[in-house]
N, C-alpha and C positions, 0 to 999 in steps of 0.2 A: 561305655564310659560313664562314670558317675558325674553328677552335676558339679560337685565340689573339686574334682580332680582337674588339673590343668591338662589340656590335650597335648599329645606328643606331636611332633612334626608329621609323622605318618598318619595320624588321625586327622590332622588338618588337611593334609593332601591325600585323602582317603582313596582317590582314584589311583594313587601309586601302589596301594596295597592290592587292589583288584586287577589292575592292568599291568602285567609284567610281560616284557618281551622274552622270547626264548633265549636270546643272546644274554640278557641280564640274568635270567634264571641259571643258565649254564655257567656264567662267570661267577655268580654268587655261590653256586654249589661248589665250584672249584676252590674259591677262596675260603669258604667255611670249612671244607674238608681239610685243606692245608692247615688251617688254624687249629682244628681239632687234633690233627696228627702232631703238630708242633707242641701244642699244650700237653699232650700225653707224654711225648718224649721229654719235655722239660720237667714235668712232675716226676716221672720215673727217674730221671737223672738226679734231681735234687733229693729225692727219697733215697736212692742208692748211695749218694754221697753222704747223707746224714746218717744212715744206718752204718755205713762203713766207718765213719768218723767216731760215732758214739758207742757203737756196739763192738766193733772189731779194732778200733784205733788204726784203721787203714783207710783214710779218705781217698777219694779220687782226685788227685792233684790237678787234673785238667778240666774238671767239671765246671769250674767258674768261667773258664774261657768259652766253653760251649754254651753255657746258660746265658751268658752276656749276648752272644750272637743270636741265640734263639729268641731272647726277649725283644731284640730290635725287630726281628722278622715277625714275631707274634704281634707286636704293636702295629706294624705296617698292615698286617692282615686285619686286625681289629678295626683300625681306622677305615680301611677299605670297606669292610662289612657295614660299618655305621654309615658311610657315604652311600652305599647301595640301598640301604633301608631308609634313607633320609632322616637319620637319627643323630646327625651331628649337631653341635651347639647351634641354635638358631633363635631368631626372635619370633616366636610363634604368635606373640601378641599382635604384630603388624600383619602377618599373613592371614590371620583370622578375619580381619576386616576388609580384605580385598575380594573383588569379584573374580569370576573364573578367568576372564581374559587378563586382567591385571595380575592375578596370581601366577598365571602361566608366564607372562612376560618377566615377572620378578624372578621366577625360578630359572628361566633361560639366562637372564642377566647374572644371577648368582653363579650359575654354572660356568658361564664364560669368564667371569671375574675369578672364580676358583681356578680355572685353567691357567690364567695369566699368573696368579700367585704361585701355583704349583710349578709352573715353568721356571719362575725366578728361584724358588727353593731348590728345584732340581739342578739348576746351573750352579748354585752355591754348594750343593752336596757333591756335585761332580768335581768342583774345584777342591773341596775338602778331601775327597777321595784321591785326587791327584797328589795332594801333599802327604797324607797319612796312610794311604792305601797300601803302600809297600812295607809298612811296619809289620813285624811279626809278633805273635803272642809268645810269651816267655816259655811256656811248657810245650805246647803242641807245634809251635812255629807256624800257625795258621795266619794267613794274611789278614790284617785288620779290615781289609776291603770286604770281607764276608759280612761283618757286622755293619759297617758303614753303608753298604749297598742296601740295607734295610730302609734307609732314608729315601733312596731312589725308588725302592719298591713302593713306599708310601705314596710318593708323588705319582707314580705310574698308576697305582690302584685307584687313588682318588681322581686322577685324570680320566680314567676309563669310566668311573662312576658318574662324573660330571658330564662326560660326553654322552653316555647313555641317557642321562636326564634330558639333555638338549634334544637328542633325536626322538625320544619318546614324546616330548612336548610338541615337537614339530609335526607329529602325526595327528595331533588334535585339530 
């Protein structure tokens, strides 16, 4: 790291980079692989739709519905990856000044607070799913719950990342 660059949360918590549990590594591999696959499918679908529309005047009418659902899930996976790597928005300025014990306590507190907030968001997403989940998309007739459940996946992924943070801190 250069002297004039601001450190990332991972650099501040450098022990998170070097000490990873097998469970975290496996979960991170699964989430990253799923994100890569979804991104490849999304790019291929958008490209196919664009080529069909502009070269052959035959767009894929259902592409927008699928891309919308894929974007929700890709966002969920991306946020989960950021949580696993401790690269979510944070106040690095405060954590830099803390000692090892204080830093660990703050991380555990942040993880528990995150779990409480994620639970609240998950409850609201579940209620939203109950209201609009049975609606169908106009062309494919796919349930809107496919896209909406991406919000629940975000909560679940970040919840797992926060829980792994707590358990890894408790081992210290």
